[in-house]
C-alpha positions in Angstrom: 13.1 17.6 -6.1 16.7 17.5 -4.9 17.7 16.0 -1.5 19.9 18.6 0.1 19.9 17.1 3.6 19.0 13.8 5.1 19.5 12.5 8.6 18.4 9.7 10.9 16.1 11.0 13.7 15.0 8.1 15.8 13.8 4.5 16.0 10.6 3.5 17.8 8.8 0.3 18.8 5.8 2.5 19.9 3.8 4.8 17.6 3.1 7.1 20.6 6.8 8.0 20.8 7.3 8.9 17.1 8.2 12.5 16.3 5.6 15.0 17.6 6.2 17.8 15.1 3.5 17.7 12.4 5.6 17.3 9.3 4.4 15.2 6.3 5.4 11.5 6.4 6.0 9.0 3.6 6.2 5.4 4.7 8.2 2.8 2.9 7.3 -0.9 3.5 7.7 -4.2 1.7 8.5 -7.8 2.0 11.8 -8.6 3.8 14.8 -8.4 1.6 13.0 -6.4 -1.1 15.8 -3.8 -1.2 14.1 -1.1 0.9 17.3 0.2 2.7 19.2 0.2 -0.6 16.5 2.3 -2.3 16.3 4.7 0.6 20.1 5.2 0.5 20.0 5.6 -3.3 17.3 8.2 -3.1 19.0 10.2 -0.4 22.5 9.9 -1.9 24.0 8.4 1.2 25.5 5.0 1.2 24.8 4.1 4.8 21.8 6.3 5.9 19.6 3.3 6.2 21.4 0.2 7.4 21.2 -2.7 5.0 21.3 -6.3 6.2 21.8 -9.7 4.6 19.5 -11.1 7.3 15.8 -10.6 6.2 13.5 -9.5 9.0 16.2 -7.8 11.1 14.5 -4.4 11.2 11.6 -4.5 13.6 11.4 -0.8 14.4 9.8 2.4 12.9 12.7 4.5 11.6 12.3 8.2 10.9 14.6 10.1 8.6 14.3 13.8 8.1 14.8 15.0 4.6 15.3 18.6 3.5 14.3 19.6 7.1 10.7 19.5 5.9 9.4 15.9 5.6 10.0 12.5 7.0 10.8 9.3 5.2 9.7 6.5 7.4 11.3 3.0 7.1 8.8 0.4 8.4 9.6 -3.3 9.3 9.4 -5.8 6.4 6.9 -8.5 6.3 6.4 -12.0 4.7 9.6 -13.6 6.1 8.8 -17.2 6.9 11.5 -17.8 9.5 10.2 -15.2 11.9 8.2 -16.6 14.9 4.4 -16.1 15.0 4.9 -13.9 18.0 7.4 -11.6 16.2 5.2 -11.5 13.1 2.3 -10.4 15.2 4.4 -7.7 16.9 5.4 -6.3 13.6 1.9 -6.5 12.2 0.4 -4.6 15.1 3.2 -2.0 15.1 2.8 -1.2 11.4 -1.0 -1.2 11.5 -1.0 1.1 14.6 1.3 3.4 12.7 -1.0 3.5 9.7 -4.1 4.2 11.7 -2.7 6.7 14.2 -0.2 8.9 12.3 -2.4 11.6 10.9 0.5 13.2 9.1 1.0 10.1 7.0 0.6 11.3 3.4 1.4 8.2 1.4 2.6 4.6 1.7 5.1 3.3 -0.8 4.8 -0.5 -1.1 8.0 -2.0 -2.4 7.8 -5.1 -4.5 10.6 -7.1 -6.1 9.8 -6.9 -9.9 11.3 -10.3 -10.5 8.5 -12.1 -8.9 4.9 -13.0 -9.8 2.2 -11.2 -7.9 2.2 -12.5 -4.3 -0.8 -12.9 -2.1 0.8 -11.1 0.9 1.4 -8.0 -1.2 -2.0 -8.0 -2.7 -3.7 -8.6 0.6 -1.8 -5.6 2.0 -2.9 -3.4 -0.8 -6.5 -4.4 -0.2 -6.1 -3.6 3.5 -4.7 -0.1 2.7 -7.5 0.6 0.3 -10.2 -0.5 2.8 -8.7 1.8 5.4 -8.5 4.7 3.0 -4.7 4.9 3.1 -3.2 6.3 -0.1 -0.4 4.2 -1.5 1.9 3.8 -4.5 3.8 0.7 -5.7 7.6 0.8 -6.2 9.1 -2.1 -8.1 12.7 -2.7 -7.0 15.7 -4.5 -8.6 14.7 -3.7 -12.2 18.4 -4.0 -13.1 18.0 -7.7 -12.7 15.7 -8.0 -15.7 15.6 -7.0 -19.3 13.3 -4.2 -20.4 10.7 -6.6 -22.0 10.5 -8.7 -18.8 10.1 -5.5 -16.7 7.1 -4.5 -18.9 5.6 -7.9 -18.8 5.8 -8.2 -15.0 4.3 -4.7 -14.5 1.4 -5.6 -16.8 0.8 -8.7 -14.7 0.4 -6.6 -11.6 -1.8 -4.1 -13.4 -4.0 -6.9 -14.6 -4.4 -8.2 -11.1 -5.1 -4.7 -9.7 -7.8 -4.1 -12.3 -9.7 -7.1 -10.8 -10.3 -5.1 -7.6 -12.6 -2.6 -9.3 -11.1 0.3 -7.3 -11.9 3.9 -8.3 -8.3 4.2 -9.5 -5.2 2.1 -9.4 -2.1 3.2 -7.4 0.8 5.0 -9.1 3.6 2.7 -10.1 7.3 3.4 -10.1 10.0 1.1 -11.5 13.4 1.5 -9.7 16.9 0.2 -9.4 18.9 1.3 -6.4 22.1 0.1 -8.2 21.5 2.2 -11.3 19.6 5.0 -9.4 16.8 4.8 -11.8 13.3 5.9 -10.8 14.4 8.0 -7.9 13.7 11.3 -9.6 10.1 10.2 -10.4 9.4 9.2 -6.8 10.9 12.4 -5.4 8.8 14.5 -7.9 5.7 12.7 -6.7 6.6 13.4 -3.1 7.3 17.1 -4.0 3.8 17.4 -5.5 2.2 15.8 -2.4 4.3 18.0 -0.1 3.2 21.1 -2.0 -0.5 20.1 -1.6 0.1 19.4 2.1 1.6 22.7 2.9 -0.9 24.6 0.7 -3.7 23.0 2.7 -2.0 23.5 6.0 -1.5 27.2 5.2 -5.1 27.7 4.1 
């Protein structure tokens, strides 16, 4: 799928005021400073569509971007940043969980993980929560340009090994990306194209 148009629509601190038109949504979330904004910009082919920041935890709003005038990419606040106050962490936690539970047009969650790190409890706990709440998700490993190919394969296998311990019906799809080299974008967009096709087919039935 080609991205022919992409534009910022709105930011919200309340799920009730998110866009009301019933277009499919794909949420991107991950630990603070995982490279979420860089990946979004890389996918959309726009340098400053999503604002990047050197200060982790800066984004605390739900950001909607309309792509190809037919679906939303939703940038959610990051998590796991230790310097945030307990109050701010709770606000972000409630905001994201309300979004996941109330947005019926949410098709899939993309969980971003820095491929350089060992499996982290906060990422694994979040996956378990998504699974328990029947929310489809996929894993996007970021910053693959920072590692050699054999290290990439080793780290992906480590995550797969941990996921296998959950005894789920099936493990989530996995994508390996580099915003810098623009690798993995085409596979993510193809996955979204397939899900969009299924959404509109069902909607028109």
